[in-house]
Every structure is written in structure tokens, then in C-alpha cells.
Backbone as XML, in Angstrom:
<?xml version="1.0"?>
<chain id="A" units="angstrom">
  <residue number="1" name="MET">
    <atom name="N" x="19.368" y="10.587" z="35.339"/>
    <atom name="CA" x="19.725" y="9.777" z="34.194"/>
    <atom name="C" x="21.068" y="9.102" z="34.400"/>
  </residue>
  <residue number="2" name="ALA">
    <atom name="N" x="22.025" y="9.768" z="35.023"/>
    <atom name="CA" x="23.347" y="9.187" z="35.223"/>
    <atom name="C" x="23.294" y="7.983" z="36.150"/>
  </residue>
  <residue number="3" name="LEU">
    <atom name="N" x="22.312" y="7.894" z="37.024"/>
    <atom name="CA" x="22.211" y="6.769" z="37.944"/>
    <atom name="C" x="21.688" y="5.517" z="37.271"/>
  </residue>
  <residue number="4" name="LEU">
    <atom name="N" x="20.984" y="5.626" z="36.172"/>
    <atom name="CA" x="20.428" y="4.460" z="35.496"/>
    <atom name="C" x="21.507" y="3.556" z="34.932"/>
  </residue>
  <residue number="5" name="PHE">
    <atom name="N" x="22.590" y="4.112" z="34.451"/>
    <atom name="CA" x="23.641" y="3.303" z="33.853"/>
    <atom name="C" x="24.280" y="2.364" z="34.874"/>
  </residue>
  <residue number="6" name="PRO">
    <atom name="N" x="24.740" y="2.854" z="36.040"/>
    <atom name="CA" x="25.308" y="1.909" z="37.009"/>
    <atom name="C" x="24.296" y="0.876" z="37.486"/>
  </residue>
  <residue number="7" name="LEU">
    <atom name="N" x="23.032" y="1.262" z="37.621"/>
    <atom name="CA" x="22.022" y="0.309" z="38.067"/>
    <atom name="C" x="21.784" y="-0.764" z="37.018"/>
  </residue>
  <residue number="8" name="SER">
    <atom name="N" x="21.820" y="-0.407" z="35.760"/>
    <atom name="CA" x="21.590" y="-1.402" z="34.724"/>
    <atom name="C" x="22.746" y="-2.391" z="34.654"/>
  </residue>
  <residue number="9" name="LEU">
    <atom name="N" x="23.950" y="-1.980" z="34.993"/>
    <atom name="CA" x="25.077" y="-2.906" z="35.014"/>
    <atom name="C" x="24.907" y="-3.932" z="36.120"/>
  </residue>
  <residue number="10" name="ALA">
    <atom name="N" x="24.383" y="-3.522" z="37.258"/>
    <atom name="CA" x="24.185" y="-4.445" z="38.368"/>
    <atom name="C" x="23.171" y="-5.518" z="38.006"/>
  </residue>
  <residue number="11" name="ALA">
    <atom name="N" x="22.246" y="-5.240" z="37.134"/>
    <atom name="CA" x="21.218" y="-6.197" z="36.743"/>
    <atom name="C" x="21.706" y="-7.192" z="35.702"/>
  </residue>
  <residue number="12" name="CYS">
    <atom name="N" x="22.935" y="-7.044" z="35.205"/>
    <atom name="CA" x="23.434" y="-7.886" z="34.126"/>
    <atom name="C" x="24.177" y="-9.118" z="34.614"/>
  </residue>
  <residue number="13" name="GLY">
    <atom name="N" x="24.056" y="-9.495" z="35.869"/>
    <atom name="CA" x="24.759" y="-10.663" z="36.397"/>
    <atom name="C" x="24.135" y="-11.950" z="35.893"/>
  </residue>
  <residue number="14" name="SER">
    <atom name="N" x="24.656" y="-13.099" z="36.354"/>
    <atom name="CA" x="24.115" y="-14.381" z="35.917"/>
    <atom name="C" x="22.809" y="-14.678" z="36.638"/>
  </residue>
  <residue number="15" name="GLN">
    <atom name="N" x="21.995" y="-15.522" z="36.024"/>
    <atom name="CA" x="20.703" y="-15.878" z="36.591"/>
    <atom name="C" x="20.899" y="-16.854" z="37.748"/>
  </residue>
  <residue number="16" name="PRO">
    <atom name="N" x="20.071" y="-16.755" z="38.805"/>
    <atom name="CA" x="20.089" y="-17.789" z="39.835"/>
    <atom name="C" x="19.643" y="-19.115" z="39.228"/>
  </residue>
  <residue number="17" name="ALA">
    <atom name="N" x="20.086" y="-20.231" z="39.795"/>
    <atom name="CA" x="19.809" y="-21.557" z="39.246"/>
    <atom name="C" x="18.313" y="-21.827" z="39.111"/>
  </residue>
  <residue number="18" name="GLU">
    <atom name="N" x="17.477" y="-21.377" z="40.063"/>
    <atom name="CA" x="16.048" y="-21.678" z="39.982"/>
    <atom name="C" x="15.358" y="-20.937" z="38.841"/>
  </residue>
  <residue number="19" name="ASN">
    <atom name="N" x="15.965" y="-19.841" z="38.323"/>
    <atom name="CA" x="15.376" y="-19.084" z="37.220"/>
    <atom name="C" x="16.051" y="-19.374" z="35.888"/>
  </residue>
  <residue number="20" name="ALA">
    <atom name="N" x="16.978" y="-20.300" z="35.876"/>
    <atom name="CA" x="17.731" y="-20.579" z="34.647"/>
    <atom name="C" x="16.830" y="-21.235" z="33.614"/>
  </residue>
  <residue number="21" name="ALA">
    <atom name="N" x="17.058" y="-20.901" z="32.360"/>
    <atom name="CA" x="16.287" y="-21.500" z="31.274"/>
    <atom name="C" x="16.784" y="-22.913" z="31.044"/>
  </residue>
  <residue number="22" name="PRO">
    <atom name="N" x="15.882" y="-23.835" z="30.659"/>
    <atom name="CA" x="16.323" y="-25.201" z="30.358"/>
    <atom name="C" x="17.269" y="-25.189" z="29.166"/>
  </residue>
  <residue number="23" name="PRO">
    <atom name="N" x="18.203" y="-26.151" z="29.106"/>
    <atom name="CA" x="19.197" y="-26.168" z="28.016"/>
    <atom name="C" x="18.577" y="-26.173" z="26.633"/>
  </residue>
  <residue number="24" name="GLU">
    <atom name="N" x="17.430" y="-26.868" z="26.442"/>
    <atom name="CA" x="16.823" y="-26.906" z="25.104"/>
    <atom name="C" x="16.303" y="-25.528" z="24.695"/>
  </residue>
  <residue number="25" name="ALA">
    <atom name="N" x="15.867" y="-24.693" z="25.675"/>
    <atom name="CA" x="15.405" y="-23.337" z="25.362"/>
    <atom name="C" x="16.576" y="-22.474" z="24.932"/>
  </residue>
  <residue number="26" name="GLU">
    <atom name="N" x="17.723" y="-22.643" z="25.596"/>
    <atom name="CA" x="18.906" y="-21.872" z="25.216"/>
    <atom name="C" x="19.362" y="-22.254" z="23.815"/>
  </residue>
  <residue number="27" name="ALA">
    <atom name="N" x="19.317" y="-23.531" z="23.486"/>
    <atom name="CA" x="19.768" y="-23.992" z="22.177"/>
    <atom name="C" x="18.870" y="-23.471" z="21.063"/>
  </residue>
  <residue number="28" name="SER">
    <atom name="N" x="17.584" y="-23.242" z="21.361"/>
    <atom name="CA" x="16.672" y="-22.805" z="20.308"/>
    <atom name="C" x="16.726" y="-21.308" z="20.055"/>
  </residue>
  <residue number="29" name="GLN">
    <atom name="N" x="17.366" y="-20.557" z="20.949"/>
    <atom name="CA" x="17.466" y="-19.116" z="20.754"/>
    <atom name="C" x="18.500" y="-18.820" z="19.680"/>
  </residue>
  <residue number="30" name="THR">
    <atom name="N" x="18.208" y="-17.832" z="18.841"/>
    <atom name="CA" x="19.152" y="-17.438" z="17.800"/>
    <atom name="C" x="19.609" y="-16.023" z="18.068"/>
  </residue>
  <residue number="31" name="ALA">
    <atom name="N" x="20.826" y="-15.732" z="17.665"/>
    <atom name="CA" x="21.383" y="-14.390" z="17.857"/>
    <atom name="C" x="20.745" y="-13.432" z="16.862"/>
  </residue>
  <residue number="32" name="VAL">
    <atom name="N" x="20.438" y="-12.246" z="17.337"/>
    <atom name="CA" x="19.908" y="-11.201" z="16.469"/>
    <atom name="C" x="21.092" y="-10.333" z="16.085"/>
  </residue>
  <residue number="33" name="SER">
    <atom name="N" x="21.386" y="-10.272" z="14.803"/>
    <atom name="CA" x="22.540" y="-9.496" z="14.368"/>
    <atom name="C" x="22.109" y="-8.124" z="13.875"/>
  </residue>
  <residue number="34" name="GLU">
    <atom name="N" x="23.026" y="-7.184" z="14.017"/>
    <atom name="CA" x="22.804" y="-5.831" z="13.517"/>
    <atom name="C" x="22.885" y="-5.864" z="12.000"/>
  </residue>
  <residue number="35" name="PRO">
    <atom name="N" x="22.129" y="-5.011" z="11.306"/>
    <atom name="CA" x="22.271" y="-4.954" z="9.856"/>
    <atom name="C" x="23.684" y="-4.488" z="9.506"/>
  </residue>
  <residue number="36" name="GLU">
    <atom name="N" x="24.236" y="-5.065" z="8.467"/>
    <atom name="CA" x="25.603" y="-4.727" z="8.072"/>
    <atom name="C" x="25.646" y="-3.324" z="7.478"/>
  </residue>
  <residue number="37" name="ALA">
    <atom name="N" x="26.671" y="-2.574" z="7.857"/>
    <atom name="CA" x="26.850" y="-1.221" z="7.339"/>
    <atom name="C" x="27.125" y="-1.303" z="5.834"/>
  </residue>
  <residue number="38" name="PRO">
    <atom name="N" x="26.680" y="-0.300" z="5.072"/>
    <atom name="CA" x="26.909" y="-0.332" z="3.623"/>
    <atom name="C" x="28.404" y="-0.296" z="3.298"/>
  </residue>
  <residue number="39" name="LYS">
    <atom name="N" x="28.778" y="-1.005" z="2.239"/>
    <atom name="CA" x="30.174" y="-1.036" z="1.780"/>
    <atom name="C" x="30.413" y="0.122" z="0.817"/>
  </residue>
  <residue number="40" name="ILE">
    <atom name="N" x="31.578" y="0.724" z="0.947"/>
    <atom name="CA" x="31.987" y="1.788" z="0.023"/>
    <atom name="C" x="33.342" y="1.430" z="-0.560"/>
  </residue>
  <residue number="41" name="GLU">
    <atom name="N" x="33.649" y="2.030" z="-1.702"/>
    <atom name="CA" x="34.957" y="1.829" z="-2.313"/>
    <atom name="C" x="35.992" y="2.622" z="-1.541"/>
  </residue>
  <residue number="42" name="CYS">
    <atom name="N" x="37.138" y="1.992" z="-1.271"/>
    <atom name="CA" x="38.212" y="2.680" z="-0.581"/>
    <atom name="C" x="39.541" y="2.078" z="-1.005"/>
  </residue>
  <residue number="43" name="ALA">
    <atom name="N" x="40.605" y="2.800" z="-0.698"/>
    <atom name="CA" x="41.967" y="2.331" z="-0.932"/>
    <atom name="C" x="42.785" y="2.721" z="0.294"/>
  </residue>
  <residue number="44" name="ALA">
    <atom name="N" x="43.364" y="1.736" z="0.936"/>
    <atom name="CA" x="44.179" y="1.976" z="2.125"/>
    <atom name="C" x="45.444" y="2.742" z="1.728"/>
  </residue>
  <residue number="45" name="PRO">
    <atom name="N" x="46.120" y="3.379" z="2.680"/>
    <atom name="CA" x="47.359" y="4.091" z="2.356"/>
    <atom name="C" x="48.342" y="3.178" z="1.620"/>
  </residue>
  <residue number="46" name="GLY">
    <atom name="N" x="48.876" y="3.663" z="0.508"/>
    <atom name="CA" x="49.844" y="2.917" z="-0.285"/>
    <atom name="C" x="49.236" y="1.940" z="-1.274"/>
  </residue>
  <residue number="47" name="VAL">
    <atom name="N" x="47.916" y="1.790" z="-1.288"/>
    <atom name="CA" x="47.241" y="0.876" z="-2.209"/>
    <atom name="C" x="46.667" y="1.689" z="-3.361"/>
  </residue>
  <residue number="48" name="ALA">
    <atom name="N" x="46.961" y="1.271" z="-4.593"/>
    <atom name="CA" x="46.535" y="2.039" z="-5.766"/>
    <atom name="C" x="45.066" y="1.802" z="-6.134"/>
  </residue>
  <residue number="49" name="ASP">
    <atom name="N" x="44.602" y="0.558" z="-6.044"/>
    <atom name="CA" x="43.270" y="0.208" z="-6.521"/>
    <atom name="C" x="42.210" y="0.334" z="-5.431"/>
  </residue>
  <residue number="50" name="PHE">
    <atom name="N" x="41.036" y="0.791" z="-5.838"/>
    <atom name="CA" x="39.882" y="0.877" z="-4.947"/>
    <atom name="C" x="39.166" y="-0.475" z="-4.911"/>
  </residue>
  <residue number="51" name="ALA">
    <atom name="N" x="38.560" y="-0.783" z="-3.773"/>
    <atom name="CA" x="37.738" y="-1.988" z="-3.636"/>
    <atom name="C" x="36.601" y="-1.674" z="-2.671"/>
  </residue>
  <residue number="52" name="PRO">
    <atom name="N" x="35.423" y="-2.290" z="-2.862"/>
    <atom name="CA" x="34.278" y="-2.023" z="-1.965"/>
    <atom name="C" x="34.385" y="-2.821" z="-0.665"/>
  </residue>
  <residue number="53" name="VAL">
    <atom name="N" x="35.368" y="-2.482" z="0.171"/>
    <atom name="CA" x="35.630" y="-3.246" z="1.391"/>
    <atom name="C" x="35.501" y="-2.427" z="2.672"/>
  </residue>
  <residue number="54" name="CYS">
    <atom name="N" x="35.327" y="-1.127" z="2.565"/>
    <atom name="CA" x="35.180" y="-0.290" z="3.757"/>
    <atom name="C" x="33.693" y="-0.144" z="4.081"/>
  </residue>
  <residue number="55" name="THR">
    <atom name="N" x="33.405" y="0.136" z="5.338"/>
    <atom name="CA" x="32.015" y="0.360" z="5.727"/>
    <atom name="C" x="31.823" y="1.820" z="6.120"/>
  </residue>
  <residue number="56" name="LEU">
    <atom name="N" x="30.586" y="2.241" z="6.072"/>
    <atom name="CA" x="30.214" y="3.614" z="6.360"/>
    <atom name="C" x="29.126" y="3.617" z="7.419"/>
  </residue>
  <residue number="57" name="ASP">
    <atom name="N" x="29.424" y="4.246" z="8.556"/>
    <atom name="CA" x="28.430" y="4.432" z="9.616"/>
    <atom name="C" x="28.091" y="5.908" z="9.673"/>
  </residue>
  <residue number="58" name="ARG">
    <atom name="N" x="26.820" y="6.211" z="9.825"/>
    <atom name="CA" x="26.334" y="7.600" z="9.874"/>
    <atom name="C" x="25.743" y="7.854" z="11.250"/>
  </residue>
  <residue number="59" name="THR">
    <atom name="N" x="26.202" y="8.913" z="11.940"/>
    <atom name="CA" x="25.733" y="9.232" z="13.285"/>
    <atom name="C" x="25.295" y="10.690" z="13.345"/>
  </residue>
  <residue number="60" name="GLU">
    <atom name="N" x="24.077" y="10.918" z="13.800"/>
    <atom name="CA" x="23.570" y="12.278" z="14.013"/>
    <atom name="C" x="24.101" y="12.774" z="15.360"/>
  </residue>
  <residue number="61" name="THR">
    <atom name="N" x="24.708" y="13.958" z="15.385"/>
    <atom name="CA" x="25.202" y="14.556" z="16.622"/>
    <atom name="C" x="24.679" y="15.986" z="16.714"/>
  </residue>
  <residue number="62" name="PRO">
    <atom name="N" x="24.790" y="16.621" z="17.878"/>
    <atom name="CA" x="24.377" y="18.019" z="17.984"/>
    <atom name="C" x="25.164" y="18.951" z="17.048"/>
  </residue>
  <residue number="63" name="ASN">
    <atom name="N" x="26.384" y="18.534" z="16.672"/>
    <atom name="CA" x="27.222" y="19.352" z="15.786"/>
    <atom name="C" x="27.046" y="19.012" z="14.314"/>
  </residue>
  <residue number="64" name="GLY">
    <atom name="N" x="26.171" y="18.069" z="14.002"/>
    <atom name="CA" x="25.952" y="17.674" z="12.618"/>
    <atom name="C" x="26.145" y="16.183" z="12.433"/>
  </residue>
  <residue number="65" name="VAL">
    <atom name="N" x="26.147" y="15.739" z="11.187"/>
    <atom name="CA" x="26.275" y="14.323" z="10.861"/>
    <atom name="C" x="27.756" y="13.944" z="10.798"/>
  </residue>
  <residue number="66" name="ILE">
    <atom name="N" x="28.091" y="12.850" z="11.480"/>
    <atom name="CA" x="29.455" y="12.310" z="11.458"/>
    <atom name="C" x="29.434" y="10.998" z="10.694"/>
  </residue>
  <residue number="67" name="LEU">
    <atom name="N" x="30.351" y="10.864" z="9.734"/>
    <atom name="CA" x="30.516" y="9.623" z="8.984"/>
    <atom name="C" x="31.767" y="8.927" z="9.516"/>
  </residue>
  <residue number="68" name="THR">
    <atom name="N" x="31.638" y="7.659" z="9.885"/>
    <atom name="CA" x="32.799" y="6.876" z="10.295"/>
    <atom name="C" x="33.072" y="5.870" z="9.198"/>
  </residue>
  <residue number="69" name="LEU">
    <atom name="N" x="34.248" y="5.972" z="8.589"/>
    <atom name="CA" x="34.660" y="5.113" z="7.491"/>
    <atom name="C" x="35.632" y="4.081" z="8.055"/>
  </residue>
  <residue number="70" name="ARG">
    <atom name="N" x="35.258" y="2.806" z="8.012"/>
    <atom name="CA" x="36.053" y="1.744" z="8.634"/>
    <atom name="C" x="36.692" y="0.834" z="7.593"/>
  </residue>
  <residue number="71" name="HIS">
    <atom name="N" x="37.984" y="0.562" z="7.800"/>
    <atom name="CA" x="38.731" y="-0.369" z="6.951"/>
    <atom name="C" x="38.599" y="-1.780" z="7.513"/>
  </residue>
  <residue number="72" name="PRO">
    <atom name="N" x="38.779" y="-2.804" z="6.675"/>
    <atom name="CA" x="38.692" y="-4.190" z="7.155"/>
    <atom name="C" x="39.728" y="-4.510" z="8.248"/>
  </residue>
  <residue number="73" name="ASP">
    <atom name="N" x="40.845" y="-3.796" z="8.272"/>
    <atom name="CA" x="41.885" y="-4.072" z="9.274"/>
    <atom name="C" x="41.620" y="-3.384" z="10.613"/>
  </residue>
  <residue number="74" name="GLY">
    <atom name="N" x="40.491" y="-2.676" z="10.724"/>
    <atom name="CA" x="40.143" y="-2.004" z="11.969"/>
    <atom name="C" x="40.441" y="-0.513" z="11.979"/>
  </residue>
  <residue number="75" name="GLY">
    <atom name="N" x="41.222" y="-0.031" z="11.031"/>
    <atom name="CA" x="41.499" y="1.400" z="10.931"/>
    <atom name="C" x="40.246" y="2.158" z="10.526"/>
  </residue>
  <residue number="76" name="PHE">
    <atom name="N" x="40.183" y="3.430" z="10.880"/>
    <atom name="CA" x="39.010" y="4.219" z="10.517"/>
    <atom name="C" x="39.347" y="5.698" z="10.476"/>
  </residue>
  <residue number="77" name="HIS">
    <atom name="N" x="38.493" y="6.452" z="9.799"/>
    <atom name="CA" x="38.531" y="7.914" z="9.782"/>
    <atom name="C" x="37.113" y="8.415" z="10.012"/>
  </residue>
  <residue number="78" name="ARG">
    <atom name="N" x="37.029" y="9.595" z="10.611"/>
    <atom name="CA" x="35.720" y="10.212" z="10.855"/>
    <atom name="C" x="35.649" y="11.525" z="10.089"/>
  </residue>
  <residue number="79" name="LEU">
    <atom name="N" x="34.527" y="11.720" z="9.402"/>
    <atom name="CA" x="34.282" y="12.937" z="8.629"/>
    <atom name="C" x="33.002" y="13.587" z="9.131"/>
  </residue>
  <residue number="80" name="GLN">
    <atom name="N" x="32.960" y="14.909" z="9.063"/>
    <atom name="CA" x="31.744" y="15.641" z="9.401"/>
    <atom name="C" x="31.197" y="16.262" z="8.134"/>
  </residue>
  <residue number="81" name="ILE">
    <atom name="N" x="29.891" y="16.078" z="7.898"/>
    <atom name="CA" x="29.234" y="16.693" z="6.745"/>
    <atom name="C" x="29.046" y="18.168" z="7.063"/>
  </residue>
  <residue number="82" name="THR">
    <atom name="N" x="29.468" y="19.022" z="6.122"/>
    <atom name="CA" x="29.347" y="20.465" z="6.324"/>
    <atom name="C" x="28.108" y="20.995" z="5.606"/>
  </residue>
  <residue number="83" name="ARG">
    <atom name="N" x="27.728" y="22.196" z="5.970"/>
    <atom name="CA" x="26.590" y="22.848" z="5.310"/>
    <atom name="C" x="27.033" y="24.087" z="4.545"/>
  </residue>
  <residue number="84" name="ASP">
    <atom name="N" x="28.349" y="24.262" z="4.421"/>
    <atom name="CA" x="28.867" y="25.473" z="3.783"/>
    <atom name="C" x="29.391" y="25.234" z="2.369"/>
  </residue>
  <residue number="85" name="GLY">
    <atom name="N" x="29.081" y="24.066" z="1.785"/>
    <atom name="CA" x="29.489" y="23.807" z="0.414"/>
    <atom name="C" x="30.784" y="23.023" z="0.270"/>
  </residue>
  <residue number="86" name="ARG">
    <atom name="N" x="31.513" y="22.779" z="1.355"/>
    <atom name="CA" x="32.765" y="22.025" z="1.266"/>
    <atom name="C" x="32.527" y="20.522" z="1.166"/>
  </residue>
  <residue number="87" name="GLY">
    <atom name="N" x="31.365" y="20.051" z="1.556"/>
    <atom name="CA" x="31.062" y="18.617" z="1.519"/>
    <atom name="C" x="31.333" y="17.966" z="2.853"/>
  </residue>
  <residue number="88" name="VAL">
    <atom name="N" x="32.583" y="17.558" z="3.076"/>
    <atom name="CA" x="32.969" y="16.937" z="4.332"/>
    <atom name="C" x="34.313" y="17.496" z="4.782"/>
  </residue>
  <residue number="89" name="ILE">
    <atom name="N" x="34.543" y="17.427" z="6.083"/>
    <atom name="CA" x="35.829" y="17.806" z="6.673"/>
    <atom name="C" x="36.216" y="16.716" z="7.662"/>
  </residue>
  <residue number="90" name="ALA">
    <atom name="N" x="37.479" y="16.659" z="8.022"/>
    <atom name="CA" x="37.919" y="15.716" z="9.047"/>
    <atom name="C" x="37.227" y="16.080" z="10.355"/>
  </residue>
  <residue number="91" name="ALA">
    <atom name="N" x="36.628" y="15.100" z="11.016"/>
    <atom name="CA" x="35.898" y="15.361" z="12.259"/>
    <atom name="C" x="36.838" y="15.455" z="13.455"/>
  </residue>
  <residue number="92" name="ASP">
    <atom name="N" x="37.996" y="14.853" z="13.343"/>
    <atom name="CA" x="38.974" y="14.921" z="14.419"/>
    <atom name="C" x="40.370" y="14.687" z="13.844"/>
  </residue>
  <residue number="93" name="GLY">
    <atom name="N" x="41.382" y="14.954" z="14.628"/>
    <atom name="CA" x="42.746" y="14.779" z="14.145"/>
    <atom name="C" x="43.306" y="16.053" z="13.553"/>
  </residue>
  <residue number="94" name="ALA">
    <atom name="N" x="44.588" y="16.026" z="13.311"/>
    <atom name="CA" x="45.290" y="17.212" z="12.825"/>
    <atom name="C" x="45.297" y="17.309" z="11.303"/>
  </residue>
  <residue number="95" name="GLU">
    <atom name="N" x="44.997" y="16.217" z="10.626"/>
    <atom name="CA" x="45.067" y="16.189" z="9.177"/>
    <atom name="C" x="43.740" y="16.633" z="8.557"/>
  </residue>
  <residue number="96" name="SER">
    <atom name="N" x="43.816" y="17.394" z="7.482"/>
    <atom name="CA" x="42.586" y="17.822" z="6.816"/>
    <atom name="C" x="42.238" y="16.849" z="5.699"/>
  </residue>
  <residue number="97" name="ALA">
    <atom name="N" x="40.963" y="16.830" z="5.341"/>
    <atom name="CA" x="40.469" y="15.958" z="4.279"/>
    <atom name="C" x="40.523" y="16.716" z="2.960"/>
  </residue>
  <residue number="98" name="LYS">
    <atom name="N" x="40.999" y="16.049" z="1.919"/>
    <atom name="CA" x="41.016" y="16.618" z="0.568"/>
    <atom name="C" x="39.837" y="16.014" z="-0.189"/>
  </residue>
  <residue number="99" name="VAL">
    <atom name="N" x="38.916" y="16.865" z="-0.655"/>
    <atom name="CA" x="37.700" y="16.422" z="-1.337"/>
    <atom name="C" x="37.796" y="16.756" z="-2.821"/>
  </residue>
  <residue number="100" name="THR">
    <atom name="N" x="37.556" y="15.743" z="-3.666"/>
    <atom name="CA" x="37.577" y="15.929" z="-5.112"/>
    <atom name="C" x="36.261" y="15.417" z="-5.695"/>
  </residue>
  <residue number="101" name="PRO">
    <atom name="N" x="35.501" y="16.280" z="-6.408"/>
    <atom name="CA" x="34.271" y="15.804" z="-7.046"/>
    <atom name="C" x="34.592" y="14.802" z="-8.153"/>
  </residue>
  <residue number="102" name="LEU">
    <atom name="N" x="33.779" y="13.752" z="-8.280"/>
    <atom name="CA" x="33.942" y="12.742" z="-9.333"/>
    <atom name="C" x="32.749" y="12.743" z="-10.278"/>
  </residue>
  <residue number="103" name="GLY">
    <atom name="N" x="32.009" y="13.803" z="-10.313"/>
    <atom name="CA" x="30.793" y="13.891" z="-11.110"/>
    <atom name="C" x="29.729" y="14.550" z="-10.262"/>
  </residue>
  <residue number="104" name="SER">
    <atom name="N" x="28.471" y="14.400" z="-10.683"/>
    <atom name="CA" x="27.391" y="15.061" z="-9.968"/>
    <atom name="C" x="26.883" y="14.265" z="-8.772"/>
  </residue>
  <residue number="105" name="ASP">
    <atom name="N" x="27.361" y="13.013" z="-8.620"/>
    <atom name="CA" x="26.815" y="12.191" z="-7.550"/>
    <atom name="C" x="27.853" y="11.477" z="-6.679"/>
  </residue>
  <residue number="106" name="ARG">
    <atom name="N" x="29.129" y="11.831" z="-6.823"/>
    <atom name="CA" x="30.171" y="11.176" z="-6.013"/>
    <atom name="C" x="31.336" y="12.110" z="-5.762"/>
  </residue>
  <residue number="107" name="ILE">
    <atom name="N" x="31.991" y="11.882" z="-4.617"/>
    <atom name="CA" x="33.226" y="12.594" z="-4.307"/>
    <atom name="C" x="34.275" y="11.573" z="-3.894"/>
  </residue>
  <residue number="108" name="GLU">
    <atom name="N" x="35.522" y="11.974" z="-4.037"/>
    <atom name="CA" x="36.631" y="11.185" z="-3.502"/>
    <atom name="C" x="37.229" y="11.986" z="-2.361"/>
  </residue>
  <residue number="109" name="VAL">
    <atom name="N" x="37.434" y="11.341" z="-1.231"/>
    <atom name="CA" x="37.988" y="11.989" z="-0.053"/>
    <atom name="C" x="39.296" y="11.302" z="0.279"/>
  </residue>
  <residue number="110" name="GLU">
    <atom name="N" x="40.356" y="12.111" z="0.426"/>
    <atom name="CA" x="41.655" y="11.582" z="0.838"/>
    <atom name="C" x="41.957" y="12.105" z="2.229"/>
  </residue>
  <residue number="111" name="LEU">
    <atom name="N" x="42.306" y="11.185" z="3.112"/>
    <atom name="CA" x="42.582" y="11.545" z="4.502"/>
    <atom name="C" x="43.564" y="10.537" z="5.082"/>
  </residue>
  <residue number="112" name="GLY">
    <atom name="N" x="44.692" y="11.013" z="5.546"/>
    <atom name="CA" x="45.682" y="10.125" z="6.152"/>
    <atom name="C" x="46.253" y="9.106" z="5.195"/>
  </residue>
  <residue number="113" name="GLY">
    <atom name="N" x="46.287" y="9.435" z="3.912"/>
    <atom name="CA" x="46.802" y="8.511" z="2.907"/>
    <atom name="C" x="45.746" y="7.547" z="2.381"/>
  </residue>
  <residue number="114" name="ALA">
    <atom name="N" x="44.630" y="7.410" z="3.075"/>
    <atom name="CA" x="43.539" y="6.555" z="2.619"/>
    <atom name="C" x="42.630" y="7.373" z="1.707"/>
  </residue>
  <residue number="115" name="ARG">
    <atom name="N" x="41.965" y="6.674" z="0.782"/>
    <atom name="CA" x="41.039" y="7.337" z="-0.134"/>
    <atom name="C" x="39.701" y="6.622" z="-0.112"/>
  </residue>
  <residue number="116" name="TYR">
    <atom name="N" x="38.638" y="7.420" z="-0.200"/>
    <atom name="CA" x="37.273" y="6.894" z="-0.131"/>
    <atom name="C" x="36.454" y="7.510" z="-1.245"/>
  </residue>
  <residue number="117" name="ARG">
    <atom name="N" x="35.556" y="6.739" z="-1.822"/>
    <atom name="CA" x="34.595" y="7.250" z="-2.806"/>
    <atom name="C" x="33.221" y="7.184" z="-2.168"/>
  </residue>
  <residue number="118" name="LEU">
    <atom name="N" x="32.611" y="8.366" z="-2.037"/>
    <atom name="CA" x="31.348" y="8.490" z="-1.317"/>
    <atom name="C" x="30.252" y="9.060" z="-2.207"/>
  </residue>
  <residue number="119" name="PRO">
    <atom name="N" x="29.010" y="8.625" z="-1.998"/>
    <atom name="CA" x="27.908" y="9.267" z="-2.704"/>
    <atom name="C" x="27.731" y="10.686" z="-2.167"/>
  </residue>
  <residue number="120" name="ALA">
    <atom name="N" x="27.442" y="11.611" z="-3.041"/>
    <atom name="CA" x="27.258" y="13.010" z="-2.639"/>
    <atom name="C" x="26.526" y="13.754" z="-3.728"/>
  </residue>
  <residue number="121" name="THR">
    <atom name="N" x="25.871" y="14.832" z="-3.357"/>
    <atom name="CA" x="25.274" y="15.727" z="-4.341"/>
    <atom name="C" x="26.256" y="16.864" z="-4.567"/>
  </residue>
  <residue number="122" name="VAL">
    <atom name="N" x="26.796" y="16.918" z="-5.777"/>
    <atom name="CA" x="27.789" y="17.933" z="-6.109"/>
    <atom name="C" x="27.107" y="18.980" z="-6.955"/>
  </residue>
  <residue number="123" name="ARG">
    <atom name="N" x="27.063" y="20.199" z="-6.437"/>
    <atom name="CA" x="26.413" y="21.304" z="-7.161"/>
    <atom name="C" x="27.419" y="21.981" z="-8.082"/>
  </residue>
  <residue number="124" name="GLY">
    <atom name="N" x="26.912" y="22.481" z="-9.200"/>
    <atom name="CA" x="27.749" y="23.219" z="-10.132"/>
    <atom name="C" x="28.685" y="22.347" z="-10.942"/>
  </residue>
  <residue number="125" name="GLN">
    <atom name="N" x="28.467" y="21.037" z="-10.918"/>
    <atom name="CA" x="29.316" y="20.099" z="-11.644"/>
    <atom name="C" x="28.657" y="19.780" z="-12.984"/>
  </residue>
  <residue number="126" name="ALA">
    <atom name="N" x="29.413" y="19.881" z="-14.067"/>
    <atom name="CA" x="28.884" y="19.556" z="-15.391"/>
    <atom name="C" x="28.624" y="18.048" z="-15.478"/>
  </residue>
  <residue number="127" name="LYS">
    <atom name="N" x="27.539" y="17.680" z="-16.160"/>
    <atom name="CA" x="27.199" y="16.248" z="-16.305"/>
    <atom name="C" x="27.796" y="15.652" z="-17.536"/>
  </residue>
</chain>
């Protein structure tokens, strides 16, 4: 399996002139874009108000689900979903995540001065 990656890079060079697509064929091709990640409410460090400007990526790993929360400026935090009732924890870094329930279906997570509002199932929370 490790040999496939270097071989696939070698195949990514430019096409020889005799196999090149005509210019009109290139012009008619359209880019296929990835679906946009869902927006969540967040507040960057030092910002008081929340806005739906951060994105949320979900990745399945052998250690569990990792959530990557991205800010419009390129900053991000990674959280790991736990199965022990804590909800989420910081997936990396020295700082811990502070989780506050906001009802039966949302939590607020503070990490590195940034705050995020995430959908969640909160057990034992009064409605």
C-alpha cells in the first residue's frame, strides 16, 4: 500500500502534446466543488457576540470521532467526542475544553479563548 502513493504522484505530470485535450473541451469542463461544511455559531477570542461563521468537519478515527472547528481567519480547534458523558474534550494541545450545556440539544464549548455552540444530546437536562 505504501508504494501506491509515490507511484500515483508520478502519474500526475502534464499530458504529452498528442494526448492533450482540445481547448474547447477544456473550456467546457466545470470544477466539481466539495459540499460546504455546515456553519456553526462561534466567537473568536476577545469577541463577545456569536455569529454563524465557523465550519464544522467531522472525521471518524480509530480513537473516535474528531470535530474540527474552523474560524474564517484560518484558526481552528479539534475536539474529540467522548463516550463517558463529558461530551467533548480537546483532541490535542495543552488546554482543556470547558463544556456548558445550553439546554437539551446544545452545548457551548470554550477552548483557547474561542467559544462554539454545537448541537448535542444533553442527558439529565431540564426542558
